[in-house]
C-alpha positions in Angstrom: -7.7 59.2 -4.9 -9.7 58.2 -7.8 -6.8 57.8 -9.9 -5.3 56.0 -7.4 -8.0 53.6 -7.6 -8.6 53.3 -10.7 -4.8 52.6 -11.4 -5.1 49.6 -8.7 -8.6 48.5 -10.5 -6.9 48.5 -13.8 -4.3 46.2 -13.0 -6.6 44.0 -11.7 -8.6 43.9 -14.9 -5.3 43.2 -16.6 -4.3 40.3 -14.6 -7.6 38.6 -14.9 -9.2 39.8 -18.2 -5.9 41.0 -20.0 -7.4 44.7 -21.1 -7.7 47.7 -19.2 -10.2 50.3 -18.9 -10.6 52.9 -21.9 -10.0 56.8 -20.8 -13.5 57.2 -21.9 -14.4 55.2 -19.4 -12.0 56.4 -17.1 -14.1 60.0 -17.7 -17.4 58.3 -17.1 -16.0 56.8 -13.7 -14.6 60.2 -12.5 -18.0 62.0 -13.5 -19.9 59.2 -11.0 -17.3 59.7 -8.2 -17.2 63.7 -8.0 -21.4 63.4 -8.3 -20.9 61.4 -4.9 -19.0 63.4 -3.8 -21.4 66.3 -4.3 -24.0 64.6 -2.3 -25.9 62.9 -5.4 -27.2 59.6 -4.1 -29.4 58.1 -7.4 -26.8 58.6 -10.4 -28.2 57.6 -13.7 -25.6 57.1 -16.6 -27.1 56.8 -20.1 -24.1 55.4 -22.3 -24.6 54.0 -26.0 -24.7 50.1 -25.8 -21.1 48.8 -26.8 -19.2 51.4 -24.7 -18.4 49.1 -21.7 -20.9 49.8 -19.4 -20.8 46.6 -17.3 -17.2 47.3 -16.9 -18.0 51.3 -15.1 -20.6 48.9 -13.0 -17.8 46.7 -12.4 -15.5 49.1 -11.1 -18.2 50.7 -9.1 -18.8 47.8 -7.2 -14.9 47.1 -7.1 -15.0 51.1 -5.5 -18.1 50.5 -2.7 -16.6 47.3 -1.6 -12.7 49.1 -1.4 -14.0 52.7 -0.4 -17.4 52.1 1.1 -17.2 48.8 2.6 -20.0 47.9 1.4 -21.8 44.9 0.3 -23.2 45.3 -3.3 -26.4 44.2 -5.1 -26.4 43.9 -8.8 -30.1 44.0 -10.4 -30.7 42.6 -13.7 -34.1 42.8 -15.4 -33.7 38.7 -16.6 -32.0 35.3 -15.7 -30.3 35.6 -19.5 -28.6 38.9 -18.2 -27.5 37.6 -14.6 -26.0 34.5 -16.5 -24.2 36.5 -19.0 -22.8 38.7 -16.6 -22.1 36.6 -14.1 -20.2 34.1 -16.2 -18.4 36.4 -18.9 -17.3 39.4 -16.4 -18.5 39.3 -12.4 -17.3 36.0 -11.7 -13.6 36.5 -13.6 -13.0 40.0 -11.5 -14.3 38.8 -8.2 -14.3 35.1 -8.2 -15.7 33.8 -5.0 -16.6 37.1 -3.7 -19.7 37.0 -6.4 -22.9 35.1 -6.2 -26.3 35.4 -8.6 -29.6 34.4 -7.7 -32.6 34.6 -10.1 -35.0 31.6 -9.4 -36.4 32.5 -6.2 -33.6 30.8 -3.9 -31.5 33.4 -1.1 -28.5 31.0 -0.9 -25.6 34.0 -1.8 -28.3 36.5 0.2 -27.2 34.5 3.2 -24.0 33.4 2.9 -21.8 36.4 4.2 -19.0 35.6 2.0 -20.9 37.0 -1.1 -19.9 40.7 -0.9 -21.3 41.2 -4.4 -24.9 39.4 -5.6 -26.0 39.3 -8.9 -30.3 38.9 -9.2 -33.3 39.8 -10.7 -35.0 42.3 -8.8 -38.1 40.0 -8.5 -35.9 37.3 -6.5 -34.0 40.3 -5.0 -37.3 41.7 -3.1 -38.0 38.0 -1.7 -34.5 37.6 0.0 -34.8 41.3 1.5 -36.2 39.8 4.5 -33.1 37.3 4.9 -30.8 39.9 4.4 -28.4 39.9 7.7 -25.9 42.7 6.3 -27.1 45.5 5.0 -26.8 46.5 0.9 -25.2 50.2 0.9 -25.0 50.1 -2.6 -27.1 49.0 -5.6 -26.4 48.9 -9.1 -29.1 48.6 -11.5 -28.0 47.5 -15.1 -30.7 48.4 -17.7 -32.2 50.8 -15.4 -35.2 52.3 -17.7 -36.9 49.2 -16.3 -36.8 50.5 -12.9 -38.7 53.8 -13.7 -42.3 52.5 -13.3 -41.1 49.1 -12.3 -43.0 47.8 -9.1 -40.3 45.4 -7.8 -37.4 48.0 -8.2 -39.6 50.5 -6.3 -40.5 48.1 -3.5 -37.2 46.7 -3.4 -35.1 50.4 -3.3 -37.7 51.2 -0.8 -37.1 48.2 1.6 -33.4 48.5 1.3 -32.6 52.1 2.0 -29.2 52.0 0.2 -26.5 55.1 0.5 -26.1 54.6 -3.0 -28.0 53.6 -6.2 -25.8 53.7 -9.6 -27.9 53.1 -12.8 -27.1 52.1 -15.9 -28.8 52.3 -19.5 -28.4 52.5 -23.2 -31.3 54.9 -23.3 -33.7 56.4 -21.5 -36.4 58.7 -22.8 -37.6 61.9 -20.6 -41.2 60.2 -21.0 -39.9 57.5 -19.3 -38.4 59.5 -16.3 -41.6 60.6 -15.4 -42.4 57.1 -14.3 -40.2 56.7 -11.1 -42.5 56.6 -7.7 -42.4 59.4 -5.7 -41.4 57.3 -2.8 -37.9 56.8 -4.7 -37.7 60.1 -5.4 -38.0 60.9 -1.5 -35.7 58.1 -0.6 -32.9 58.9 -2.7 -33.5 62.4 -4.3 -33.8 63.4 -7.6 -31.8 61.5 -10.2 -28.6 62.8 -10.9 -28.9 62.1 -14.7 -24.9 61.6 -16.5 -25.5 61.3 -20.4 -22.9 60.4 -23.0 -23.8 60.0 -26.8 -21.7 58.6 -29.4 -20.6 62.2 -30.8 -19.7 62.9 -26.8 -18.0 59.5 -26.4 -16.0 60.4 -29.5 -15.0 63.6 -28.5 -13.3 62.7 -24.9 -11.8 59.5 -26.3 -11.1 58.5 -30.1 -10.9 54.7 -28.6 -14.9 54.4 -28.5 -16.0 51.8 -31.0 -19.7 51.9 -31.5 -21.8 48.8 -31.3 -21.4 46.4 -34.5 -25.1 46.5 -34.9 -28.3 46.6 -32.8 -31.2 44.2 -32.8 -34.9 44.4 -32.8 -38.0 42.1 -31.8 -41.0 42.2 -33.6 -44.2 40.1 -33.1 -46.0 38.0 -35.5 -49.1 37.6 -34.2 -51.5 35.3 -35.8 -55.1 36.3 -36.5 -58.2 34.2 -35.2 -58.1 31.3 -37.9 -54.1 30.9 -37.7 -54.3 30.8 -34.2 -57.3 28.4 -34.1 -55.4 25.8 -36.7 -52.3 26.0 -34.4 -54.2 25.8 -31.0 -55.4 22.6 -32.8 -52.1 21.1 -33.6 -50.7 22.4 -30.8 -52.7 20.7 -28.4 -52.8 17.5 -30.5 -56.7 17.3 -31.4 -55.6 16.5 -35.1 -56.1 13.0 -35.9 -52.6 11.8 -37.6 -49.1 10.8 -37.0 -47.6 12.5 -34.0 -44.3 13.6 -35.7 -46.2 15.0 -38.6 -48.7 17.0 -35.9 -45.8 18.7 -34.3 -43.9 19.3 -38.0 -47.5 20.9 -39.0 -47.3 23.1 -35.8 -43.8 24.3 -36.2 -44.2 25.1 -40.3 -47.2 27.1 -39.1 -45.9 29.3 -36.1 -42.0 29.7 -38.0 -42.9 29.7 -42.0 -46.5 31.2 -42.1 -49.6 29.8 -43.7 -48.2 29.3 -47.1 -45.4 26.9 -46.3 -47.6 25.2 -44.2 -50.3 24.4 -46.5 -47.8 23.2 -48.8 -46.4 20.5 -46.1 -50.3 20.1 -45.0 -50.9 18.7 -48.7 -47.8 16.2 -48.6 -49.0 15.0 -45.6 -52.9 14.5 -46.2 -51.6 12.6 -49.5 -49.6 10.4 -47.8 -52.4 9.5 -45.0 -50.1 11.2 -42.3 -52.8 13.4 -41.5 -56.6 13.6 -41.6 -58.4 16.2 -43.5 -59.9 19.4 -41.4 -62.1 21.9 -42.5 -60.2 24.7 -40.9 -57.2 23.4 -42.7 -58.7 24.4 -45.9 -60.6 27.3 -44.6 -56.7 28.6 -43.9 -55.3 27.9 -47.3 -58.0 29.3 -49.2 -57.8 32.5 -47.3 -56.6 35.3 -49.1 -54.8 37.3 -46.5 -51.3 37.2 -46.1 -49.6 34.7 -43.4 -48.8 36.0 -40.3 -44.9 36.2 -41.0 -45.7 38.1 -44.1 -48.1 40.9 -42.3 -45.2 41.4 -39.9 -42.6 41.7 -42.6 -44.3 44.0 -44.4 -44.7 46.5 -40.9 -40.6 45.8 -40.2 -40.4 47.4 -43.7 -42.7 50.2 -43.1 -41.3 51.1 -39.6 -37.8 51.6 -40.9 -39.3 53.1 -44.1 -37.0 51.4 -46.3 -39.2 52.4 -49.2 -37.1 56.3 -48.7 -34.2 55.0 -46.3 -31.3 54.6 -49.0 -28.9 53.7 -46.3 -30.5 50.7 -44.7 -30.8 49.2 -48.4 -30.5 46.5 -49.8 -32.3 45.4 -47.1 -32.1 41.3 -46.7 -35.0 38.9 -45.5 -34.1 35.6 -44.7 -36.5 32.5 -44.6 -36.4 28.9 -44.6 -38.7 27.8 -47.0 -39.4 29.0 -50.7 -43.5 28.9 -50.1 -42.6 31.8 -47.8 -40.1 33.8 -49.7 -42.3 33.9 -52.8 -45.2 35.0 -50.7 -43.2 37.9 -49.1 -42.2 39.3 -52.5 -45.8 39.1 -53.9 -46.7 41.1 -50.7 -43.9 43.7 -50.4 -45.0 44.4 -54.0 -48.7 44.3 -53.8 -49.3 46.0 -50.3 -45.9 48.2 -50.2 -45.8 49.6 -53.3 -42.4 48.4 -54.3 -41.4 47.8 -58.0 -41.5 44.0 -59.1 -37.9 44.3 -60.1 -36.2 46.0 -57.3 -37.3 43.1 -54.9 -35.9 39.9 -55.9 -36.5 36.3 -54.4 -33.1 34.2 -54.0 -33.4 30.5 -53.9 -31.8 26.9 -55.1 -34.3 27.6 -58.2 -32.4 30.3 -59.5 -29.0 29.0 -62.1 -25.6 30.1 -60.8 -25.8 32.6 -64.0 -29.3 33.8 -62.8 -27.3 34.3 -59.0 -24.4 35.5 -60.6 -26.7 38.1 -62.6 -28.8 39.4 -59.4 -26.0 39.8 -57.3 -24.4 42.2 -60.1 -27.8 43.8 -59.6 -27.7 44.6 -56.4 -24.1 46.0 -56.5 -25.2 48.1 -58.7 -28.1 49.7 -56.5 -30.6 48.5 -58.9 -32.1 46.3 -56.1 -33.8 47.2 -52.3 -34.5 44.5 -51.2 -33.4 40.7 -51.5 -36.2 37.8 -50.1 -33.2 34.7 -49.4 -33.5 31.0 -48.4 -29.9 31.2 -49.7 -27.0 32.1 -47.0 -23.6 31.6 -48.1 -22.9 27.8 -48.5 -24.0 27.6 -51.8 -21.5 30.2 -53.4 -23.2 33.4 -53.5 -21.5 36.1 -52.1 -24.4 37.5 -50.5 -23.8 41.2 -50.0 -23.8 42.9 -47.0 -27.1 44.9 -45.4 -28.2 47.8 -43.8 -31.0 46.0 -42.2 -31.2 42.3 -42.3 -34.8 40.4 -41.2 -35.1 37.5 -39.8 -38.1 35.9 -40.1 -37.5 32.6 -38.4 -33.9 31.2 -36.9 -32.4 28.3 -37.9 -31.8 25.3 -36.1 -28.0 25.3 -37.0 -25.8 27.4 -35.5 -23.8 27.6 -38.8 -26.5 28.7 -40.8 -27.2 31.4 -38.2 -23.9 32.8 -38.4 -23.9 32.8 -41.8 -26.7 34.8 -41.7 -25.6 37.1 -39.7 -22.1 37.6 -41.7 -24.4 39.1 -44.2 -24.5 42.1 -41.6 -22.2 41.9 -39.7 -18.6 42.3 -41.2 -14.9 42.7 -40.1 -14.5 45.3 -42.7 -17.5 46.9 -42.5 -18.0 50.4 -44.1 -21.1 50.9 -42.4 -21.4 52.1 -39.1 -24.7 51.3 -37.7 -26.5 48.4 -39.0 -30.1 47.1 -37.8 -31.0 43.1 -37.3 -35.0 42.3 -36.8 -35.9 39.2 -36.0 -39.9 38.3 -36.3 -41.3 35.8 -33.5 -44.6 34.1 -33.2 -45.9 34.9 -29.9 -46.7 31.9 -27.3 -45.1 29.4 -29.8 -42.2 26.9 -29.7 -40.2 29.7 -31.8 -39.0 31.3 -28.9 -37.3 28.8 -27.9 -34.8 29.2 -30.2 -34.4 32.7 -29.6 -32.9 32.7 -26.0 -29.3 30.8 -27.9 -29.7 33.6 -30.7 -29.5 36.3 -28.0 -26.2 34.8 -26.7 -25.1 34.3 -30.2 -26.0 37.8 -30.9 -24.6 39.1 -27.5 -20.8 37.6 -28.0 -21.1 39.2 -31.7 -21.3 42.8 -30.8 -25.2 43.1 -31.2 -27.0 45.1 -28.9 -30.1 43.1 -27.6 -31.2 44.9 -25.2 -34.1 46.1 -26.5 -35.5 42.0 -27.0 -34.3 40.5 -23.9 -37.0 41.8 -21.5 -40.4 39.6 -20.5 -39.6 36.9 -23.0 -41.1 34.5 -20.6 -44.2 36.4 -21.7 -43.9 35.7 -25.3 -43.1 32.0 -24.8 -45.1 28.7 -25.7 -45.6 28.6 -21.9 -47.8 31.7 -22.3 -49.6 29.8 -24.5 -50.2 27.2 -21.9 -51.8 29.7 -19.2 -53.9 31.2 -22.2 -55.4 27.8 -23.0 -55.9 26.8 -19.6 -58.1 30.1 -19.1 -60.7 29.4 -22.0 -60.7 25.9 -20.9 -62.0 26.9 -17.0 -64.4 29.3 -18.4 -65.5 26.2 -20.3 -65.9 23.8 -17.5 -65.8 26.8 -14.7 -63.5 25.3 -12.1 -59.6 26.6 -12.3 -58.5 22.9 -12.1 -59.0 21.7 -16.0 -59.0 17.5 -17.2 -55.7 17.2 -19.1 -57.7 15.3 -21.7 -60.2 18.3 -22.0 -57.5 20.3 -23.3 -55.7 18.0 -25.7 -58.8 16.1 -26.7 -62.2 18.7 -25.9 -63.6 16.2 -23.7 -63.6 15.0 -20.2 -62.5 11.6 -19.6 -64.5 9.6 -16.9 -62.8 6.1 -17.6 -59.0 6.6 -18.6 -58.6 2.6 -18.8 -61.7 2.2 -21.2 -60.2 5.3 -23.1 -57.2 3.6 -23.6 -58.9 0.1 -24.5 -60.5 1.9 -27.4 -57.3 3.2 -28.4 -55.3 -0.5 -27.7 -58.8 -1.9 -29.7 -57.1 -0.1 -32.9 -53.4 -1.2 -32.8 -53.2 -5.0 -34.1 -49.3 -4.4 -33.1 -50.4 -3.8 -29.8 -52.5 -6.2 -29.2 -50.7 -9.0 -31.1 -47.4 -8.2 -28.9 -50.0 -8.5 -25.8 -51.2 -12.3 -27.0 -47.4 -13.7 -27.8 -46.7 -12.8 -24.2 -49.8 -14.9 -23.2 -52.5 -12.3 -22.3 -56.0 -12.9 -23.5 -57.4 -10.3 -25.4 -60.6 -11.2 -27.1 -62.9 -9.3 -25.6 -63.0 -5.3 -24.2 -63.1 -6.6 -20.8 -60.3 -8.7 -21.0 -58.2 -6.1 -22.7 -59.3 -3.6 -20.2 -58.0 -6.2 -17.0 -54.9 -6.8 -18.9 -54.2 -3.1 -19.6 -55.1 -2.1 -15.4 -52.7 -4.9 -14.6 -50.0 -3.6 -17.2 -50.2 0.0 -16.0 -50.2 -0.8 -12.4 -47.5 -3.8 -12.2 -44.7 -3.0 -12.9 -43.6 -6.9 -13.3 -46.0 -7.4 -15.8 -44.3 -4.4 -18.5 -40.4 -5.3 -18.0 -40.0 -6.8 -21.0 -38.8 -4.8 -23.8 -42.0 -5.8 -26.4 -44.5 -4.7 -23.8 -42.8 -1.7 -23.3 -42.4 -0.5 -26.7 -46.3 -1.7 -27.0 -47.0 0.7 -24.4 -45.2 3.0 -25.7 -47.4 2.8 -29.2 -50.3 3.9 -27.8 -48.7 6.8 -25.5 -47.5 8.5 -28.8 -51.6 8.5 -29.8 -52.3 10.6 -26.1 -49.3 13.3 -27.1 -49.8 14.2 -30.6 -48.8 17.7 -30.1 -45.8 19.9 -28.4 -48.5 21.1 -25.9 -47.5 18.2 -23.7 -43.7 18.9 -23.5 -44.4 23.0 -23.1 -46.9 22.1 -20.2 -44.0 19.6 -18.6 -41.7 22.9 -19.1 -44.4 25.4 -17.7 -44.7 23.0 -14.6 -41.3 23.0 -14.1 -41.1 26.7 -14.0 -43.9 26.9 -11.6 -46.1 28.3 -13.8 -49.0 25.8 -13.9 -49.5 22.6 -11.7 -51.6 19.8 -11.1 -53.4 17.3 -8.7 -54.8 13.7 -10.0 -58.4 13.7 -10.2 -60.1 12.1 -6.9 -62.5 10.3 -8.2 -61.0 8.4 -11.8 -57.7 7.7 -9.5 -60.3 6.0 -6.8 -61.2 3.9 -8.7 -58.1 2.0 -9.6 -57.4 1.9 -6.1 -61.1 0.5 -5.3 -61.0 -1.8 -7.6 -57.4 -3.0 -6.5 -58.8 -3.5 -2.9 -61.7 -5.4 -4.8 -58.8 -7.9 -6.1 -57.0 -8.3 -2.6 -60.2 -9.2 -1.1 -61.4 -11.6 -3.7 -58.4 -13.0 -3.8 -58.0 -13.4 0.2 -61.5 -15.2 0.3 -60.6 -17.9 -2.7 -57.2 -18.6 -1.2 -59.0 -18.6 2.0 -56.3 -16.5 3.7 -56.7 -14.2 6.4 -54.2 -11.3 5.1 -53.7 -10.5 1.5 -51.1 -7.6 0.5 -49.6 -6.2 -2.8 -47.0 -3.7 -2.0 -45.9 -3.4 -5.9 -48.9 -1.2 -7.2 -47.4 1.8 -9.1 -48.9 3.8 -11.8 -45.6 5.9 -12.5 -46.1 6.3 -16.7 -45.7 10.2 -17.2 -48.0 9.8 -20.4 -50.8 7.4 -18.2 -50.8 9.4 -15.6 -51.3 12.7 -17.5 -54.8 10.9 -18.4 -55.5 12.0 -14.5 -54.3 15.1 -14.4 -56.4 18.2 -13.6 -54.2 21.3 -14.6 -54.2 24.9 -12.8 -52.6 27.7 -13.0 -49.7 28.2 -10.1 -51.4 30.6 -8.7 -54.4 29.1 -7.4 -52.5 26.5 -5.6 -53.9 27.8 -2.3 -57.5 27.7 -3.2 -56.9 24.0 -4.6 -55.4 23.3 -1.3 -58.0 24.3 0.9 -60.4 22.7 -1.4 -58.9 19.5 -1.1 -57.7 19.9 2.8 -61.7 19.9 3.5 -62.5 16.6 1.3 -59.7 14.7 3.3 -61.3 16.5 6.9 -64.6 15.2 5.5 -63.0 11.9 4.7 -61.8 11.8 8.1 -65.0 12.6 9.9 -66.9 9.7 8.0 -64.4 7.2 8.7 -63.7 8.0 12.6 -65.2 4.9 14.1 -63.6 2.8 11.7 -59.8 4.6 12.6 -60.4 4.1 16.0 -61.2 0.5 16.0 -58.1 0.5 14.2 -59.9 -1.2 11.5 -58.8 1.4 9.1 -55.3 3.2 8.4 -54.4 5.3 5.6 -51.1 7.5 5.7 -48.7 8.6 2.4 -45.2 7.7 2.4 -43.7 10.9 0.5 -40.6 8.9 0.0 -37.5 10.7 -1.4 -36.8 13.9 -3.9 -35.4 12.3 -7.4 -33.3 15.4 -8.5 -32.4 13.5 -11.6 -36.1 13.3 -12.4 -37.6 16.1 -11.0 -39.7 13.6 -9.2 -41.3 12.3 -6.2 -42.4 8.6 -5.8 -44.9 9.1 -2.7 -46.9 6.0 -1.7 -51.1 6.0 0.0 -50.8 3.0 2.1 -54.1 1.9 3.0 -54.5 -1.3 5.5 -58.0 -2.1 6.4 -60.2 -4.7 8.1 -63.6 -6.4 6.5 -62.9 -9.9 8.1 -59.7 -10.2 6.2 -56.9 -7.9 6.6 -56.2 -6.4 3.2 -53.0 -3.6 2.2 -52.2 -1.9 -0.2 -49.3 0.8 -0.9 -50.0 2.5 -4.1 -47.2 4.4 -5.5 -48.7 6.8 -7.9 -45.7 9.3 -9.2 -45.9 13.4 -9.5 -43.2 14.2 -12.1 -41.8 18.0 -12.7 -41.7 18.9 -9.0 -38.6 21.6 -8.9 -36.6 22.8 -5.5 -35.9 25.9 -6.9 -37.6 27.5 -3.9 -37.9 25.7 -0.4 -41.1 27.1 0.5 -43.1 26.2 -3.0 -41.6 22.5 -2.8 -43.4 22.3 0.6 -46.1 23.6 -0.5 -46.1 21.0 -3.8 -45.5 18.4 -0.8 -48.6 19.4 0.9 -50.7 19.2 -2.1 -49.4 15.4 -2.9 -50.1 14.4 0.1 -53.4 15.7 0.5 -54.2 14.7 -2.8 -53.3 10.7 -2.5 -55.1 11.0 0.9 -58.3 11.9 -0.8 -57.6 9.4 -3.5 -57.1 6.9 -0.8 -60.6 7.6 1.2 -62.3 7.7 -1.7 -61.0 4.0 -3.0 -62.0 3.0 0.7 -65.3 4.8 0.4 -65.9 3.0 -3.1 -64.9 -0.2 -1.8 -67.1 0.0 1.1 -70.2 0.4 -1.1 -69.1 -2.5 -2.9 -68.3 -4.6 0.3 -71.5 -3.7 2.2 -73.6 -4.1 -1.3 -72.6 -8.2 -1.9 -72.6 -9.1 2.4 
C-alpha cells in the first residue's frame, strides 16, 4: 500500500514541482508508516537540515488526506516559516485545499474546504474552539519547540489527535525530558526516528548536506552604550532629525568607534549638540558591543585551534569598526598581529593582492573586510563567515555570502554567524536576510524562533516599563518618553517651537496670519491644527511639516507605530489636554452666537487628524493592560453621565460618538464626538479626532479598540463640556 501511494505522490510532485522524492526520503517515509502500523501515535523524525524534511511533511499530509480521510493541521513556530512553507511548497502542491493563519485569524479553520491549515501554535490554540471538523493529524515542524512549549502542549491536549508527526534537525536528550506528562499520557511515548548525515549517506548517495549552517549572536550593549542609544532612539538629543537617526543606527549597527567618528563630523557641522554621555562613551576604554560579541563568536567556534574554519572572514561596513576589531582580537584573544588582517579601500591594489596571496598560503587566520568583491578583490572562501552587520543592498549581501557558498566548493559544511544588536532597528534587516539565506540552502532553523522578542518593538516595551515606574501609571505620556517631561499644554509647546523657526513664522505672515505675540501665534496654531481648511495650502502644510520634524527626531515614533499595529502597545488621548481644545471651541461658538445675536451656532469641521500632533496628546500603554484602561475610562464616563443626568434628561445636553468607517489603507479611524448644548443659545460641535495604527487582524481585539475609542472620546467630550460650563457660570 505504501509503495502505491508513494508512486502517486511522486507523480503529483513531478507534475507540480518537476521533481520527485529521493530514495532516502522514501526510506524515511516507509519507516514512519511502519511505525503507525505498529501502534505508534506520536512519531518524531530527526533529520539534518537540507535533507528535505518538508517534502516528507507534505507526504504525510497527502497520506492523511488520502488514507485517513483526515483534516491536517501543520504547525510552524513563526510567521516567517508559515509564509515560507506556504508559498514555496504547500500551496503549490495542494492549491486551494491549503490555508494559512498566523495573526489571530480563524478564517481557514472555519472554512471546511481547507483540508490542510498551516498555522502558528498560538493562533491554532485560539482557533481550536471554532473548529467544526476535527484534526486527526497534526504535523509539527521544528518540533523541538514543542518540548516544553506551553502553546503546543495545550493545543495537543485540546485537539487529542489520532497522530502527531514531528520533524526537527536536532532534538537533544535534555530537551526530550521537557515533554509535558499530559501529552505523553494522551499520545504515548514519542517514537524517535533519527537519521544523521552518515546514515542518510548510507541509505542513498543522493543525499546532500546543507551548504551552510547559520547562527545568531546577540551584541548586547553595556549600560553606557544603552543610555546613549536610548537618547537617540527616543529623539531626546537636540539636533537635525536625520542626523539623530543616522547616529542611532550607526551606534547599533557598527559600534562605538564608528559612532564617535560620525558624531565628531556631525558636531563640527552643527547637526547635533554636544552631550556629556557622548563624551563619556567616546572616551571609554571598553571595546564596543560589536567587538565584544565578535570575540565571543571567535571563542565559541574555537577559531584559534580549528584550522578547518580558516580563513575566517569578518565583514563590517565601517573602516573604524574594522580597525577596532583587529585591535581587540590581537589584544584580547592573543592572535598574532600578522595573522589578523584588515582589508579596506585604504589598501593599494598591490597590497590587496599580497594579502590574498598570504591568505592562500595559510599565513592569515582572520580577514576583517569592508570590501566584498565589487572592487576586484578575490577574497578566498571561508569556513566561518561573520557578518557583524547586514548591508541594506541585496547585491552586497549576496557578495558577502558568496565568500562562504560557492558552486565548486571543496568544503562540506560551513558556518555563517550574524551578530545583531537586540531591540534595535537592526533586526528589521534580518527577516529579509533569512529569506535570502533560506533560498540559498543555508540552515536558518536555529535563528528564526522568537525573533519578535529581539526586535526594536521590545525596546518600546522596555521604555514603557521604565517610564511607567517613574510615572506610577501603566499609561505613559508620549512626551515623557521622548522629551523626559509631561506636557500640560501641547499648543503652548508648539508655540515655543514655532517661535524659534523664522521661516515658519514668515509663511504664516505671508498668508495673512498675525503672529506678533505668543497669544496670537498660539491662536493661529490652534486654528491650523483643528481646521483643515486653514491648512490646505501647500506652503502651510510644509510649515507644519517643519514643526513636526522637531517633534519626531528619533526612530522611536516609527517603531512605536509598528508596535501598535502588532497590538503590542496601544494608546488613549489625554482627557485633560484634549478636552481643553474642546472647551475652547465651545467657548468660541458661544461667543460667536452672542456677538452675532444668533440663536444657534455650530462647527462641523473641527478636526485633529495629523499624526505627529496627536502624539503630543497620547498616553501609551502595553496592550495587555487594555482591559484595565477600559475599566478606568468606563468609570470616568459613568461619573460624567451621573453629573450631567439632569442636563441630559432636560434635553439641554446631548453627547455621542460616531465611530465612522475603518480606513483599511491608513489603518485608521476618524471618529467624531458630537456635542449639542443649550445655554440660552444652542451650540453644536462635531469634533473629529483620528486614531491611527488600528488593525483588524483579530475581530475581538478590534472590537475592544472600538470600545476604547468610544469611551475615550466620550470622556473627552464630557470633560470639555464641564470646563465650558465652569467658564459659562463664572461669566454669567
